C-alpha positions in Angstrom: -42.7 -19.1 -7.1 -39.0 -18.2 -8.0 -36.6 -19.7 -10.1 -34.4 -20.4 -6.9 -35.2 -22.2 -3.6 -33.9 -20.8 -0.7 -35.9 -23.0 1.5 -33.4 -25.8 1.0 -31.3 -26.9 4.1 -28.2 -27.9 3.4 -25.9 -29.3 6.0 -22.7 -27.3 6.4 -21.0 -29.0 9.5 -18.2 -31.4 8.3 -17.5 -28.9 5.0 -14.8 -26.8 7.1 -17.2 -23.8 7.2 -15.9 -21.5 10.0 -20.0 -20.8 11.1 -20.3 -24.4 11.8 -16.9 -26.3 12.3 -15.5 -23.9 14.9 -18.2 -23.8 17.3 -16.8 -25.3 20.3 -13.4 -23.3 19.9 -15.6 -19.8 19.7 -18.5 -20.6 21.7 -17.5 -23.2 24.0 -20.0 -25.9 22.8 -21.3 -27.4 19.5 -24.9 -27.8 20.3 -25.6 -24.5 19.0 -27.5 -23.0 15.8 -25.1 -20.9 14.0 -26.4 -17.6 13.0 -23.1 -15.6 13.6 -20.5 -15.5 10.6 -21.9 -13.0 7.8 -22.1 -15.7 4.9 -25.5 -17.2 4.2 -26.5 -20.8 4.1 -28.1 -20.6 0.7 -26.3 -22.7 -2.1 -23.7 -20.5 -4.4 -25.7 -19.8 -7.5 -25.5 -22.4 -10.1 -24.5 -20.4 -12.8 -21.2 -19.8 -10.8 -20.9 -23.2 -9.7 -21.5 -24.4 -13.3 -18.8 -21.9 -14.5 -16.0 -23.4 -12.0 -17.0 -26.8 -13.0 -16.5 -25.8 -16.8 -12.7 -24.8 -15.7 -12.2 -28.0 -13.9 -12.8 -30.2 -17.1 -9.5 -28.8 -18.0 -6.9 -30.8 -16.5 -4.0 -27.9 -15.9 -3.9 -25.6 -13.3 -1.1 -23.1 -14.4 -0.8 -19.5 -14.3 -3.9 -17.7 -15.3 -4.2 -14.5 -16.6 -7.0 -11.8 -16.2 -10.0 -12.5 -18.3 -10.4 -10.0 -21.1 -14.3 -9.3 -19.7 -13.4 -9.0 -15.9 -13.1 -5.5 -15.6 -15.9 -4.5 -18.3 -18.0 -6.9 -16.2 -17.5 -5.0 -13.1 -18.0 -1.6 -14.8 -21.3 -2.9 -16.2 -22.5 -4.3 -12.9 -21.8 -1.1 -10.8 -23.6 1.3 -13.3 -26.6 -1.2 -13.5 -26.9 -1.5 -9.6 -25.7 1.5 -8.1 -25.5 3.9 -11.4 -21.6 4.3 -10.5 -19.6 5.0 -13.5 -16.2 3.7 -13.1 -13.1 3.6 -15.5 -11.7 0.1 -16.0 -8.0 1.2 -14.9 -9.4 2.4 -11.6 -9.8 -1.1 -10.8 -7.5 -3.7 -9.3 -7.9 -7.2 -7.3 -7.2 -7.6 -3.7 -6.8 -10.4 -1.8 -9.7 -9.6 0.6 -11.5 -6.6 2.1 -9.7 -6.7 5.4 -6.5 -7.4 3.9 -6.9 -4.5 1.8 -7.3 -2.5 4.8 -4.5 -3.4 6.2 -2.5 -2.9 3.1 -3.7 0.7 2.9 -2.7 1.1 6.5 0.9 0.0 5.7 1.1 2.2 2.5 -0.1 5.4 3.7 0.4 5.6 7.4 3.3 4.7 9.9 3.4 3.4 13.2 1.5 5.5 15.7 -0.6 7.4 13.1 -4.4 7.6 13.9 -6.8 5.4 12.2 -10.5 6.7 12.9 -13.0 4.2 12.9 -16.7 4.6 13.7 -18.5 2.1 16.4 -20.0 0.1 16.7 -18.7 -1.2 13.5 -17.3 -4.4 12.2 -14.2 -5.6 14.4 -11.5 -6.3 11.9 -11.4 -2.5 11.4 -10.2 -2.2 15.1 -7.8 -5.4 14.9 -6.3 -4.3 11.7 -5.3 -1.2 13.0 -4.1 -2.5 16.4 -2.1 -5.1 15.2 -0.5 -2.9 12.7 0.6 -0.8 15.5 -1.5 2.2 14.4 -3.4 4.6 16.9 -7.6 3.7 17.0 -9.3 6.7 17.2 -12.9 6.2 18.1 -15.4 8.4 16.6 -18.8 6.6 18.1 -21.9 6.6 16.2 -25.1 7.7 17.7 -28.4 5.5 17.4 -31.7 7.8 17.1 -35.2 6.6 18.1 -35.9 5.0 14.7 -32.9 2.5 15.1 -30.9 4.0 12.6 -27.1 5.3 13.1 -26.4 8.9 12.7 -22.4 10.1 12.3 -21.1 12.6 14.9 -19.6 15.1 12.6 -18.7 17.3 15.5 -16.8 14.6 17.3 -14.7 14.0 14.1 -13.9 17.4 13.8 -12.8 17.4 17.6 -10.6 14.3 17.6 -9.2 14.9 14.0 -8.2 18.5 15.2 -6.2 16.4 18.1 -4.8 13.5 15.9 -4.1 15.2 12.5 -3.8 13.1 9.2 -4.3 9.3 8.8 -6.9 7.0 7.4 -10.5 6.7 8.5 -12.4 3.4 7.7 -15.9 3.5 6.6 -18.5 0.6 6.6 -20.9 1.4 3.5 -23.3 0.5 4.1 -23.0 -0.3 8.0 -22.0 -3.5 9.6 -23.6 -4.2 12.4 -26.5 -2.0 12.1 -27.3 -1.9 8.1 -27.8 1.6 7.8 -27.4 3.1 4.3 -25.6 6.5 4.6 -27.2 9.0 2.6 -25.5 11.4 0.1 -25.7 14.1 2.5 -23.9 12.6 5.2 -21.2 11.0 3.0 -20.8 14.5 1.4 -20.2 16.0 5.1 -17.9 13.4 6.0 -16.0 13.7 2.8 -15.7 17.4 3.4 -14.0 16.8 6.8 -11.9 14.2 5.9 -10.6 16.2 3.1 -9.8 19.5 5.3 -8.0 17.5 7.7 -6.4 15.1 5.3 -7.5 12.1 6.0 -8.2 9.0 3.4 -11.1 7.2 3.6 -11.3 3.3 2.8 -15.0 2.6 2.4 -15.8 -0.7 2.7 -18.7 -1.5 0.2 -18.8 -5.2 0.5 -22.6 -5.2 1.6 -23.7 -2.6 -1.2 -25.4 -4.8 -3.2 -27.4 -6.2 -0.6 -29.4 -2.9 -0.2 -33.1 -3.9 0.7 -36.7 -2.5 0.9 -35.9 -0.3 -2.8 -33.4 2.0 -1.0 -30.2 3.0 -2.9 -26.6 2.7 -1.7 -24.5 5.8 -2.5 -21.0 4.7 -3.1 -18.8 7.1 -1.2 -16.4 8.2 -4.0 -19.5 9.7 -6.1 -20.6 12.2 -3.5 -18.5 15.0 -4.3 -14.9 15.8 -5.9 -13.8 16.0 -2.4 -14.7 12.6 -1.9 -13.1 11.3 -5.2 -10.0 13.1 -4.2 -9.4 11.0 -0.9 -11.3 7.8 -1.3 -10.2 4.2 -1.9 -13.2 1.8 -2.3 -13.4 -2.1 -1.6 -16.1 -4.0 -3.0 -16.8 -7.9 -3.8 -19.2 -10.1 -5.2 -18.7 -12.3 -1.9 -21.7 -11.2 0.2 -24.8 -11.0 -2.6 -23.6 -14.5 -4.4 -22.2 -16.0 -1.3 -18.9 -16.9 -2.2 -16.5 -15.3 0.8 -14.3 -18.3 0.5 -13.5 -17.7 -3.0 -11.9 -14.5 -2.1 -13.0 -12.0 -5.1 -12.5 -8.7 -3.7 -11.5 -5.7 -6.0 -10.3 -1.9 -5.3 -11.6 1.1 -7.1 -9.8 4.3 -7.0 -10.4 7.2 -8.8 -7.9 9.7 -7.8 -4.3 9.3 -9.7 -2.3 10.1 -7.1 -3.7 7.5 -4.4 -4.3 5.3 -7.3 -0.5 5.2 -8.5 0.8 4.7 -5.2 -1.5 2.1 -3.9 -1.7 0.1 -7.0 2.3 0.2 -7.3 2.6 -1.4 -4.0 0.4 -4.0 -5.0 1.8 -4.8 -8.4 5.4 -4.9 -6.7 4.1 -7.9 -4.0 1.7 -9.3 -6.8 -1.2 -8.8 -4.6 -3.1 -7.6 -7.4 -3.0 -11.1 -9.3 -5.9 -13.2 -8.6 -6.5 -17.1 -8.2 -8.0 -18.1 -11.2 -11.2 -19.1 -9.6 -11.7 -15.7 -8.4 -11.7 -14.2 -11.9 -14.1 -17.0 -13.0 -16.3 -16.6 -9.9 -16.6 -12.7 -10.3 -17.2 -13.2 -14.2 -19.9 -15.6 -13.8 -21.8 -13.6 -10.9 -21.8 -10.1 -12.5 -22.8 -11.7 -16.0 -25.6 -14.0 -15.0 -26.7 -12.7 -11.4 -29.3 -10.2 -11.6 -32.4 -12.2 -11.4 -30.6 -14.7 -8.5 -29.9 -11.3 -6.7 -33.5 -10.1 -6.8 -35.2 -13.3 -5.7 -32.3 -13.9 -2.8 -32.9 -10.1 -1.5 -36.7 -10.6 -1.9 -36.6 -13.8 0.5 -34.0 -12.2 3.0 -36.7 -9.0 3.3 -39.4 -11.7 4.4 -36.6 -13.5 6.8 -36.3 -10.0 8.3 -40.0 -9.1 8.7 -40.4 -12.7 10.2 -37.9 -11.7 12.9 -39.4 -8.3 13.7 -43.0 -9.7 13.9 -41.8 -12.8 16.0 -40.3 -10.6 18.7 -43.0 -7.9 18.6 -45.5 -10.9 19.4 -43.5 -13.1 21.5 -40.8 -11.2 23.3 -41.2 -7.4 23.1 -38.4 -6.8 25.3 -35.9 -7.6 22.1 -36.2 -4.9 19.5 -35.1 -6.1 16.0 -33.6 -2.9 14.5 -34.5 -3.4 10.7 -31.3 -2.9 8.5 -31.3 -0.8 5.4 -29.0 -3.2 3.6 -27.5 -7.0 4.4 -28.7 -10.4 6.1 -27.6 -9.0 9.4 -30.0 -7.7 12.0 -29.0 -5.8 15.0 -31.1 -6.7 18.3 -31.6 -4.4 21.1 -31.8 -6.8 24.3 -31.3 -3.8 26.5 -34.8 -3.9 28.2 -33.7 -7.3 29.2 -31.6 -5.6 32.1 -28.9 -8.3 31.6 -25.2 -7.4 31.9 -23.1 -8.2 28.2 -21.9 -11.3 30.1 -24.7 -12.7 30.9 -26.8 -11.8 27.8 -24.3 -13.7 25.8 -24.7 -16.6 28.3 -28.2 -16.7 28.0 -27.7 -16.8 24.1 -25.4 -19.8 24.3 -25.7 -21.9 27.2 -29.5 -21.4 27.5 -30.7 -20.5 23.9 -28.2 -22.6 22.5 -27.7 -20.3 19.6 -24.7 -18.5 18.3 -24.8 -15.1 17.5 -22.0 -12.3 17.2 -21.8 -10.4 20.8 -22.5 -6.8 20.1 -19.7 -5.7 22.5 -17.2 -7.0 19.9 -18.0 -4.2 17.6 -16.8 -1.7 19.9 -18.5 1.3 22.1 -22.1 1.1 21.7 -22.5 -2.5 20.9 -23.2 -3.3 24.8 -27.0 -4.8 25.2 -27.2 -5.8 21.4 -26.4 -9.2 19.6 -26.1 -9.6 15.8 -28.4 -12.1 14.0 -27.5 -13.6 10.4 -30.7 -14.3 8.8 -29.1 -15.3 5.7 -30.8 -19.0 5.9 -33.5 -20.8 5.3 -36.8 -19.4 7.0 -37.4 -22.6 8.6 -34.0 -22.2 10.5 -34.9 -18.6 11.4 -37.6 -19.5 13.1 -36.1 -22.1 15.0 -33.4 -19.5 16.0 -35.7 -16.8 17.2 -38.0 -19.7 19.0 -35.1 -20.9 21.1 -33.9 -17.2 22.0 -37.7 -16.5 23.2 -38.1 -19.6 25.0 -34.4 -18.9 26.8 -35.6 -15.2 27.3 -39.0 -16.0 29.1 -36.7 -17.3 31.8 -35.7 -13.9 32.4 -37.8 -11.9 35.0 
């Protein structure tokens, strides 16, 4: 029996949660079990809540300064979890990872320049690129027979030759598939991008969610070429379930990239965090090791539950086991449905809210993304509803 209770069911409706309070707007109905947005239904760890409450005891909320131990705690955490040695001056607060991606796009490219993405992938990569009037260049991933995504390096070389220098946005570990990229894969990616003068933005928000004893590899660490072209974004948001606090930060080792990016952040005061962001980050990285361990073990059991349930009750749906995160990529292609009919099945027959696989781009058709970051009783209810609905499909 662990110290923390992940079986507790907490009602989120009415709390302003995107996951529950925008179901009608996003899915057309409210009577759905929510398993879509990538936050968890576990209570934020008590040591973070206690740190915030302690600050609330003081009645003045004026301008704040960065805590003296903020950067030290980040450095210690990254070393202890990933064996990633970073220097304090490589770090800057950023007001969200998607916002950070938009900032990099604006600082290092101009309208019409290429931004390379590897679909199926987290959809804001594409949306941010398009809305900033840059050119989206797709380099689709390949899904092998083991349910693991692989990068297409030949395709990357081909499109880079035709489109030229720009920015590549990497999901590391991969969202939605959960693949943890190997050092060899990342080194090859770095070599190609270095050769083609492409800056790599590595979104590593799921890095602390690595499962099954696997090891996350920070992109920046794989070679000198990677270090020379990389801007890495991290956050305690996923692992400690605090995305609403916005506690993201960037790590840039290359001095030229760092000076250009951080000067721009500083000029616009985007490098100055709200006080609660500092407090939450410090509490998480100071006291969070045991909570992380127990939470990951619970998530692993949830994933096994989903795998075993579909294997037993509805083998036409394959739950592809993620190397990292609480997101499970469901392969529903054997149902033989169009994407529109597949989404309709989940929403209007199963009455569950999952992410439509096609929103992640090329290669997402026939898939749905399931969030299992919830009490096991809710996981069972979600998969049970899906199975009952699918039984109506011949």
